[in-house]
C-alpha positions as CSV (number, residue, x, y, z in Angstrom):
1,M,25.8,-22.6,-9.7
2,K,28.3,-19.8,-10.4
3,I,27.4,-16.1,-9.9
4,Q,29.3,-12.8,-10.2
5,L,29.1,-11.2,-6.8
6,K,30.0,-7.7,-5.6
7,A,30.0,-7.7,-1.9
8,E,31.5,-4.3,-1.0
9,Y,30.4,-0.8,-2.0
10,R,32.4,0.3,-5.1
11,G,34.1,-3.1,-5.1
12,E,34.7,-5.5,-7.9
13,F,32.6,-8.4,-9.1
14,R,34.1,-11.8,-8.3
15,E,33.0,-15.3,-9.3
16,T,31.6,-17.5,-6.5
17,E,29.7,-20.7,-6.2
18,V,26.2,-21.0,-4.6
19,K,23.4,-23.6,-4.7
20,E,20.4,-23.1,-6.8
21,G,17.5,-21.6,-4.8
22,T,19.9,-19.8,-2.4
23,S,18.5,-16.5,-1.0
24,I,20.4,-13.3,-1.1
25,K,20.1,-13.1,2.6
26,T,22.0,-16.3,3.0
27,I,24.8,-14.9,0.8
28,A,24.8,-11.6,2.6
29,D,25.0,-13.4,6.0
30,Q,28.1,-15.2,4.8
31,Y,30.0,-12.0,4.0
32,Q,28.5,-9.6,6.5
33,Q,31.4,-9.9,9.0
34,E,33.9,-8.8,6.3
35,L,31.8,-5.8,5.2
36,S,31.8,-2.2,6.5
37,Y,28.0,-1.8,6.8
38,R,24.9,-3.9,7.1
39,I,23.5,-5.2,3.8
40,L,19.9,-4.0,3.2
41,L,19.1,-4.7,-0.4
42,A,20.6,-6.2,-3.6
43,K,20.8,-5.6,-7.3
44,V,20.3,-8.8,-9.3
45,E,21.0,-8.4,-13.0
46,N,20.5,-4.6,-12.6
47,E,17.2,-4.9,-10.8
48,Y,16.6,-4.1,-7.1
49,Q,15.5,-7.2,-5.1
50,D,14.9,-7.6,-1.4
51,L,17.1,-10.0,0.6
52,N,14.5,-12.8,0.5
53,Y,14.9,-13.1,-3.2
54,T,16.2,-16.5,-4.3
55,L,18.7,-17.2,-7.1
56,E,17.6,-19.7,-9.7
57,R,20.2,-19.1,-12.4
58,E,23.7,-17.7,-13.0
59,C,23.6,-13.9,-12.6
60,R,25.4,-10.8,-11.3
61,V,24.5,-9.9,-7.7
62,E,25.5,-6.6,-6.0
63,L,25.0,-6.4,-2.3
64,L,23.9,-2.9,-1.2
65,D,24.3,-1.1,2.1
66,M,22.9,2.3,3.2
67,R,25.4,4.3,1.1
68,T,23.3,3.5,-1.9
69,W,20.1,5.7,-2.1
70,A,17.8,2.8,-2.9
71,A,19.1,0.8,0.2
72,S,18.7,4.0,2.3
73,L,15.1,4.2,1.2
74,T,14.7,0.5,2.2
75,Y,16.0,1.4,5.7
76,Q,13.6,4.3,5.9
77,Y,10.5,2.3,4.8
78,S,11.4,-0.5,7.2
79,L,11.9,2.0,10.1
80,C,8.6,3.6,9.4
81,L,6.9,0.2,9.5
82,I,8.5,-0.6,12.8
83,F,7.4,2.8,14.2
84,L,3.8,2.3,13.0
85,A,3.6,-1.2,14.5
86,A,5.1,0.1,17.8
87,F,2.8,3.1,17.8
88,R,-0.2,0.9,17.3
89,N,0.9,-1.4,20.2
90,V,1.4,1.5,22.6
91,V,-1.1,4.2,21.6
92,G,-3.7,2.2,19.7
93,H,-5.6,3.3,16.6
94,R,-4.7,6.9,15.9
95,K,-4.3,8.9,12.6
96,V,-0.6,9.2,11.8
97,T,0.9,11.0,8.8
98,I,4.5,10.6,7.7
99,D,5.0,14.1,6.3
100,N,8.4,15.1,5.2
101,S,12.2,15.1,5.9
102,L,13.3,17.4,8.7
103,N,16.0,17.8,11.3
104,Q,18.0,14.8,9.9
105,G,14.9,12.6,10.1
106,L,11.2,12.4,9.2
107,Y,8.5,14.6,10.7
108,I,5.4,12.7,11.6
109,G,2.0,14.3,12.2
110,V,-0.2,12.7,14.9
111,D,-3.9,13.2,15.6
112,R,-4.6,14.5,19.1
113,V,-0.8,15.1,19.6
114,E,-1.4,16.9,22.9
115,E,-2.1,13.5,24.5
116,L,1.3,12.2,23.4
117,D,3.7,13.5,26.0
118,D,7.4,12.8,26.3
119,E,6.7,9.7,28.5
120,K,4.4,8.2,26.0
121,T,6.8,9.0,23.1
122,A,9.6,7.2,25.1
123,A,7.3,4.2,25.5
124,V,6.8,4.0,21.7
125,E,10.6,4.2,21.2
126,R,11.1,1.4,23.7
127,E,8.5,-0.7,21.9
128,M,10.4,-0.1,18.6
129,R,13.6,-1.3,20.2
130,R,11.8,-4.4,21.6
131,I,10.7,-5.2,18.0
132,V,14.2,-4.7,16.7
133,E,15.9,-6.7,19.5
134,E,13.5,-9.6,19.0
135,D,14.3,-9.4,15.3
136,L,10.6,-9.9,14.4
137,P,10.1,-10.9,10.8
138,I,8.8,-8.4,8.2
139,E,6.6,-10.6,6.0
140,Y,5.3,-9.7,2.5
141,T,1.7,-10.7,2.0
142,E,-1.2,-10.1,-0.4
143,V,-4.7,-9.1,0.8
144,T,-8.0,-8.6,-1.1
145,R,-9.3,-5.2,-2.0
146,E,-12.0,-5.5,0.7
147,E,-9.5,-6.4,3.4
148,G,-7.3,-3.5,2.3
149,L,-10.3,-1.1,2.7
150,R,-11.0,-2.5,6.2
151,I,-7.4,-2.0,7.3
152,M,-7.3,1.6,6.0
153,A,-10.7,2.4,7.5
154,E,-9.5,1.3,11.0
155,D,-6.6,3.8,10.6
156,E,-8.9,6.6,9.3
157,R,-6.7,6.8,6.1
158,E,-9.1,8.5,3.8
159,C,-6.5,8.9,1.0
160,S,-5.6,5.2,1.0
161,I,-9.3,4.3,0.9
162,R,-9.8,6.6,-2.1
163,R,-6.9,5.0,-3.9
164,I,-8.0,1.4,-3.2
165,R,-11.6,2.2,-4.3
166,H,-10.3,3.1,-7.8
167,L,-8.8,-0.4,-8.1
168,S,-10.4,-3.5,-9.6
169,P,-12.4,-5.6,-7.1
170,A,-10.3,-8.6,-8.1
171,R,-7.0,-6.8,-7.5
172,K,-4.7,-8.2,-4.8
173,L,-2.9,-5.6,-2.7
174,K,0.7,-5.9,-1.6
175,Y,1.2,-5.5,2.1
176,Y,3.8,-6.0,4.7
177,R,3.1,-7.6,8.1
178,L,5.1,-6.9,11.3
179,D,4.0,-7.9,14.8
180,G,0.4,-8.3,13.7
181,Y,0.4,-4.9,12.0
182,L,-0.4,-4.7,8.3
183,D,0.4,-1.8,6.0
184,Y,1.2,-0.9,2.3
185,F,4.4,0.7,1.2
186,Y,5.7,1.7,-2.2
187,G,9.2,0.2,-1.7
188,L,11.1,-2.9,-0.6
189,M,11.7,-3.9,3.0
190,V,14.4,-5.7,4.9
191,P,13.6,-9.3,6.0
192,S,13.3,-8.6,9.7
193,A,13.4,-5.7,12.2
194,G,16.9,-6.5,13.5
195,Y,18.4,-4.9,10.4
196,I,17.2,-1.5,11.6
197,E,19.8,-0.8,14.3
198,Y,20.0,3.0,14.5
199,F,17.2,5.4,15.2
200,E,15.7,7.8,17.7
201,L,12.2,9.1,18.3
202,K,11.3,12.4,20.0
203,R,8.5,14.9,20.4
204,Y,8.8,17.9,18.0
205,K,6.4,20.8,17.6
206,D,2.9,19.4,16.6
207,G,4.2,15.9,16.0
208,L,7.1,13.5,16.3
209,L,10.5,13.3,14.8
210,L,11.9,9.9,13.7
211,R,15.6,10.2,13.1
212,F,18.0,7.8,11.4
213,P,21.6,7.7,9.9
214,L,22.6,9.6,6.8
215,S,23.8,7.6,3.8
216,S,27.3,9.0,4.4
217,A,27.5,7.6,7.9
218,P,25.3,4.5,8.2
219,K,26.2,3.6,11.8
220,E,25.4,6.8,13.6
221,I,22.5,9.2,14.2
222,P,23.6,12.6,12.9
223,A,24.1,15.5,15.4
224,Y,20.8,17.2,16.1
225,K,20.2,20.6,14.5
226,D,16.8,22.2,14.8
227,Q,15.9,23.4,11.3
228,K,13.3,25.9,12.4
229,K,13.1,27.8,9.2
230,L,12.7,24.6,7.2
231,Y,9.9,23.6,9.5
232,G,8.3,26.9,8.9
233,A,8.6,26.5,5.1
234,F,6.9,23.1,5.3
235,K,4.1,24.5,7.4
236,E,3.6,27.3,4.9
237,Q,3.4,24.7,2.1
238,S,0.8,22.7,4.1
239,R,-1.3,25.8,4.2
240,W,-0.9,26.3,0.5
241,D,-1.9,22.6,-0.1
242,E,-5.1,23.2,2.0
243,L,-5.8,26.2,-0.2
244,L,-5.3,24.1,-3.3
245,R,-7.3,21.2,-1.8
246,V,-4.6,18.6,-2.6
247,D,-2.9,16.7,0.2
248,F,-2.0,13.4,-1.5
249,V,-1.5,12.0,-5.0
250,P,-5.0,10.6,-5.5
251,E,-6.5,14.1,-5.0
252,L,-4.1,15.5,-7.5
253,N,-5.0,12.8,-10.0
254,E,-8.7,13.6,-9.5
255,K,-8.1,17.2,-10.5
256,I,-6.1,16.2,-13.5
257,E,-8.7,13.7,-14.7
258,S,-11.5,16.2,-14.2
259,G,-9.7,19.0,-16.0
260,A,-9.4,21.1,-12.9
261,Y,-5.6,21.0,-13.0
262,K,-5.4,24.2,-15.1
263,D,-6.8,26.3,-12.2
264,L,-4.5,24.4,-9.8
265,I,-1.5,25.3,-11.9
266,M,-2.4,29.0,-12.1
267,T,-3.1,29.2,-8.4
268,S,0.2,27.5,-7.5
269,E,2.0,29.9,-9.8
270,A,0.2,32.9,-8.1
271,L,1.4,31.7,-4.7
272,H,5.0,31.6,-5.9
273,E,4.7,35.1,-7.3
274,K,3.2,36.4,-4.1
275,K,6.0,34.8,-2.0
276,I,8.7,36.2,-4.3
277,A,7.1,39.7,-4.0
278,E,7.1,39.4,-0.2
279,I,10.8,38.5,-0.2
280,A,11.6,41.4,-2.5
281,D,9.8,43.7,-0.1
282,Q,11.9,42.3,2.8
283,I,15.2,42.9,0.9
284,V,14.4,46.4,-0.1
285,S,13.1,47.3,3.4
286,S,16.3,45.8,5.0
287,G,18.6,48.1,3.0
288,K,20.9,45.2,2.3
289,R,22.6,45.3,-1.1
290,I,24.3,41.9,-1.4
291,V,21.6,39.2,-2.0
292,L,23.0,35.6,-1.8
293,I,20.9,32.7,-3.2
294,A,21.9,29.1,-2.6
295,G,20.2,25.8,-2.8
296,P,20.7,22.2,-4.0
297,S,20.8,21.1,-7.6
298,S,17.7,21.7,-9.7
299,S,16.1,24.0,-7.2
300,G,15.3,26.6,-9.8
301,K,17.9,29.2,-8.6
302,T,18.3,30.9,-12.0
303,T,14.6,31.5,-12.6
304,F,14.0,32.5,-9.0
305,A,16.9,35.0,-9.1
306,Q,15.5,36.7,-12.2
307,R,11.9,36.9,-10.9
308,L,13.3,38.3,-7.6
309,R,15.1,41.0,-9.5
310,I,11.9,42.0,-11.3
311,Q,10.0,42.2,-8.0
312,M,12.8,44.3,-6.5
313,R,12.6,46.7,-9.4
314,V,8.8,47.0,-8.7
315,C,9.9,48.0,-5.2
316,G,12.2,50.7,-6.7
317,Q,15.5,48.9,-6.4
318,E,17.6,47.9,-9.5
319,S,20.1,45.1,-9.3
320,I,22.9,43.3,-11.3
321,Y,23.0,39.6,-11.5
322,M,26.0,37.3,-11.3
323,G,27.1,33.8,-10.3
324,T,30.0,32.7,-8.2
325,D,31.1,30.3,-10.9
326,D,33.0,33.2,-12.5
327,Y,35.2,33.2,-9.4
328,F,36.6,29.7,-9.9
329,V,40.3,29.5,-9.1
330,E,42.5,28.7,-12.1
331,R,42.0,25.1,-13.2
332,E,45.4,24.0,-12.1
333,D,44.6,25.2,-8.6
334,T,41.3,23.4,-8.4
335,P,41.1,21.1,-5.3
336,R,40.8,17.3,-5.9
337,D,38.4,14.8,-4.4
338,E,39.3,11.4,-2.9
339,N,39.5,9.9,-6.4
340,G,41.9,12.6,-7.7
341,E,39.2,14.3,-9.8
342,P,38.7,18.1,-9.8
343,N,36.2,19.1,-7.1
344,Y,34.4,22.2,-8.4
345,E,31.9,22.1,-5.6
346,D,34.5,22.5,-2.9
347,L,34.6,26.0,-1.3
348,D,38.3,26.1,-2.1
349,A,37.4,26.0,-5.8
350,I,36.3,29.7,-5.4
351,D,38.7,32.6,-5.3
352,I,37.3,33.9,-2.1
353,D,39.7,36.8,-1.7
354,L,39.0,38.2,-5.1
355,F,35.2,37.7,-4.6
356,N,35.2,39.6,-1.3
357,R,37.4,42.4,-2.7
358,N,35.2,42.9,-5.7
359,M,32.0,42.9,-3.7
360,N,33.3,45.5,-1.2
361,D,34.6,47.7,-4.0
362,L,31.1,47.6,-5.6
363,L,29.5,48.5,-2.3
364,N,31.9,51.5,-2.0
365,G,31.0,52.8,-5.4
366,K,34.2,51.8,-7.2
367,E,34.3,50.6,-10.8
368,V,35.2,46.9,-10.7
369,D,36.6,44.6,-13.4
370,L,34.4,41.5,-12.8
371,P,35.9,38.3,-14.1
372,T,34.3,35.9,-16.6
373,F,35.4,32.3,-16.2
374,D,36.3,30.6,-19.5
375,F,35.3,26.9,-19.0
376,I,37.3,25.9,-22.1
377,T,40.7,27.2,-21.0
378,G,40.0,27.0,-17.3
379,H,41.0,30.5,-16.5
380,K,39.4,33.8,-15.5
381,V,39.1,36.5,-18.2
382,F,39.2,40.2,-17.3
383,G,38.3,43.4,-19.2
384,K,34.8,42.3,-20.4
385,R,32.7,43.4,-17.4
386,M,33.7,46.8,-16.0
387,T,30.9,47.4,-13.5
388,R,29.9,50.1,-11.0
389,L,27.1,49.8,-8.5
390,H,24.9,52.9,-8.2
391,P,23.9,54.0,-4.6
392,H,20.4,52.3,-4.8
393,E,21.5,49.2,-6.7
394,S,22.1,45.8,-5.3
395,V,23.9,42.6,-6.4
396,V,21.9,39.4,-6.7
397,I,24.4,36.5,-6.5
398,E,23.6,32.8,-7.2
399,G,26.0,30.1,-6.0
400,I,26.1,26.9,-4.0
401,H,28.2,28.4,-1.2
402,G,26.1,31.6,-0.8
403,L,25.0,30.7,2.7
404,N,28.4,29.7,3.9
405,E,29.8,32.6,5.9
406,K,33.4,31.7,4.8
407,L,32.5,32.8,1.3
408,T,31.6,36.3,2.3
409,S,33.6,36.6,5.6
410,L,35.0,40.1,4.6
411,I,31.7,41.6,3.6
412,P,29.8,43.4,6.4
413,K,26.9,41.4,7.8
414,D,24.5,44.3,7.6
415,E,25.0,44.3,3.8
416,K,24.1,40.6,3.2
417,F,20.6,39.1,2.7
418,K,20.7,35.2,2.4
419,I,18.1,33.1,0.7
420,Y,17.8,29.3,0.7
421,I,15.8,27.8,-2.2
422,S,14.8,24.2,-2.6
423,P,11.7,22.2,-3.8
424,L,10.4,21.0,-0.4
425,T,7.9,18.3,-1.4
426,Q,4.8,18.2,0.8
427,L,2.6,16.1,-1.5
428,N,2.8,12.5,-0.6
429,M,1.5,9.2,-2.0
430,D,-0.7,8.5,1.0
431,E,-0.6,9.0,4.8
432,H,2.4,6.7,5.3
433,S,4.3,6.9,2.0
434,R,6.2,10.2,1.5
435,I,7.8,11.5,-1.7
436,P,11.5,12.2,-1.2
437,T,12.5,15.6,-2.3
438,T,15.7,14.2,-3.7
439,D,13.8,12.0,-6.2
440,E,11.8,15.0,-7.4
441,R,15.0,17.1,-7.9
442,M,16.6,14.2,-9.8
443,L,13.6,14.2,-12.2
444,R,14.0,18.0,-12.7
445,R,17.7,17.6,-13.4
446,M,17.1,14.6,-15.7
447,V,14.6,16.5,-17.9
448,R,16.6,19.7,-18.0
449,D,19.9,18.0,-18.8
450,Y,18.4,16.1,-21.7
451,Q,16.6,19.2,-23.0
452,F,19.4,21.7,-22.7
453,R,22.7,20.0,-22.1
454,G,22.6,16.9,-24.3
455,H,22.9,14.5,-21.3
456,S,21.1,11.1,-21.2
457,A,19.1,9.9,-18.3
458,Q,22.0,7.4,-17.6
459,M,24.4,10.3,-17.2
460,T,22.1,12.1,-14.7
461,I,21.6,8.9,-12.7
462,D,25.3,8.1,-12.7
463,E,26.3,11.6,-11.5
464,W,23.5,12.0,-8.9
465,P,25.3,10.3,-6.0
466,K,28.2,12.6,-6.4
467,V,25.9,15.6,-6.6
468,R,24.1,14.5,-3.5
469,A,27.4,14.0,-1.6
470,G,28.5,17.5,-2.4
471,E,25.1,18.9,-1.2
472,D,25.4,17.2,2.1
473,V,28.8,19.0,2.7
474,N,28.3,22.3,1.0
475,I,24.6,23.2,1.1
476,F,22.3,21.4,3.5
477,P,24.3,22.2,6.7
478,Y,23.9,26.0,6.0
479,S,20.1,26.1,5.2
480,D,19.2,27.6,8.5
481,E,21.7,30.5,8.0
482,A,19.3,32.0,5.5
483,D,17.2,35.0,6.2
484,V,14.3,33.4,4.3
485,L,13.6,30.1,2.7
486,F,11.8,29.9,-0.7
487,N,10.1,26.6,-1.5
488,S,10.4,26.3,-5.3
489,Y,8.1,23.2,-5.4
490,H,4.8,23.1,-7.3
491,I,2.2,20.6,-6.3
492,Y,1.5,19.7,-9.9
493,E,5.0,19.4,-11.2
494,I,5.7,15.6,-11.0
495,S,2.6,15.1,-13.2
496,V,4.2,17.4,-15.7
497,L,7.7,16.0,-15.5
498,K,6.3,12.5,-16.0
499,K,5.6,13.2,-19.6
500,Y,9.2,14.2,-20.2
501,A,11.0,11.7,-17.9
502,E,9.2,8.4,-18.6
503,P,10.6,8.1,-22.2
504,L,14.1,8.9,-21.0
505,L,13.9,6.3,-18.2
506,S,12.4,3.7,-20.5
507,W,15.3,4.0,-23.0
508,I,17.7,2.6,-20.3
509,G,18.1,-1.1,-21.1
510,P,18.5,-4.0,-18.7
511,D,22.2,-4.3,-19.5
512,E,23.0,-0.8,-18.4
513,P,24.2,-0.1,-14.8
514,E,21.5,2.6,-14.3
515,Y,18.7,0.2,-15.2
516,A,17.7,-0.6,-11.6
517,E,17.4,3.1,-10.6
518,A,15.5,3.8,-13.8
519,Q,13.0,1.1,-13.0
520,R,12.7,2.5,-9.4
521,M,11.9,5.9,-10.8
522,L,9.4,4.6,-13.3
523,A,7.6,2.8,-10.5
524,F,7.7,6.1,-8.5
525,L,6.0,7.9,-11.4
526,R,3.4,5.2,-12.1
527,P,0.8,6.4,-9.5
528,F,0.7,9.9,-11.0
529,S,-1.7,10.9,-13.7
530,T,0.1,12.7,-16.5
531,I,-0.5,16.4,-17.4
532,V,-0.2,16.1,-21.2
533,D,-1.1,19.8,-22.0
534,D,1.3,22.0,-20.0
535,S,0.7,25.1,-22.2
536,V,-1.1,26.8,-19.2
537,I,2.3,27.0,-17.4
538,V,3.5,30.6,-17.7
539,N,6.9,31.3,-19.3
540,N,8.5,32.6,-16.2
541,S,7.6,29.5,-14.1
542,I,10.4,27.7,-12.3
543,I,9.2,24.5,-14.0
544,R,9.9,26.1,-17.4
545,E,13.6,26.1,-16.4
546,F,13.4,22.3,-16.7
547,I,10.8,21.5,-19.4
548,G,11.6,24.4,-21.7
549,G,9.8,27.5,-22.8
550,S,11.4,29.7,-20.1
551,V,11.7,33.4,-20.8
552,F,14.8,33.4,-18.6
553,V,16.6,30.2,-19.7
554,Q,17.5,29.7,-23.3
């Protein structure tokens, strides 16, 4: 039987012969020595399949390593299963919650964490390594509803119990088994523990930190950097979630189905407004006049900046607004990426000298000819924005490099106030299944780009890996340089975005390269109840920047 096989990341499809009924694992094992990184997942006729999948007909098969986001998620799901099995073996039954990404890994909350010292943590890590070294199988299995309830009751997983009770009594539940431990996950797993070669476990704050490689470097644990401010932002969101009485998706669904979601939306919006007002107070009290806002794609930077300016005005300080995009170098001077394409996200794409000179002149009370970048001609235009900063005015600047000291190296430090903004997802599917922030941001971008930029969902999915690669270099390493972090996430937003995103994803056909990712995102949205009537969302909400109706974004 002939198949079209792509065995290397960004390689070409080549025809090869296999026997009918051959598993993808068998094919991957044949090629593994020739490949740069471990194969974790496959795409068969544009659908994601685990490596145990068998081929029964001629098809196209793409072998995926950790540089593909879906395969990276498979690594993370499998690593979490290994951790949970090892934790059960060493510590016994204890409530464990896989909360959020942090410090180049996953932050895990543990009940009675004070009993889990460094020695016990090291014992759990050793048990994880035993499971990996013995290459224990990860087996897919189905259990009855009653068996699922029993398993979750043993682990004190109230959210999972609530979810299962809503299912039909005849429903079979999809579980994975490892070393006698059974659990449910929302994604695909590797065939056995030996695939998960790189990880580390350590005590951190009130829980544990499970670290693993980044997609950009699959064979190494990234250098440790304690993201204290990011941890603080997640802790604040946890307090907000307690106030809103929603910790997991089933609780959100219950509020939507009962009609209580309108109060939830208004309370969440009020929390945002309160936080923005607090940040405005900090800025005005500090006396700093250059306010720099940076964050990854689809963080809501534009809306946040305008709302911040309003709150600063309430505090008695006026401001002007600008973006660093107007300081792009001339198009012929734009740096190129490894494929020879213009790299507009590189810091060298910004005319740093002109930017610093203009900002210092404004601070010194001089009239400045601020440029406007013409994206059609690729050149800066002058003479349109003659600007002078009054003594009690400030400049609010939005740009991806705002936290990078190299951008503002010639501006006095006592004049700069830096803000990092990102939707930091705290709501999870259940106690062991987190919602990746990057998936939520892609949904935001997909809906916005279709609504306002004429881009299809295919275009958003196709561009997303490049966007993410740029963020890993230009944004995430500088998050802790900020004076404050603003979490632009709303606990209700995925249920709103679902109404807009599902049709866009459904339009992607099986013959299109983006089909597998579209299907993964549709599966991701499935557990969420839909908020059909979003009229209660105020017109200055960050979510309005993406779904439409914003007073700030036309």
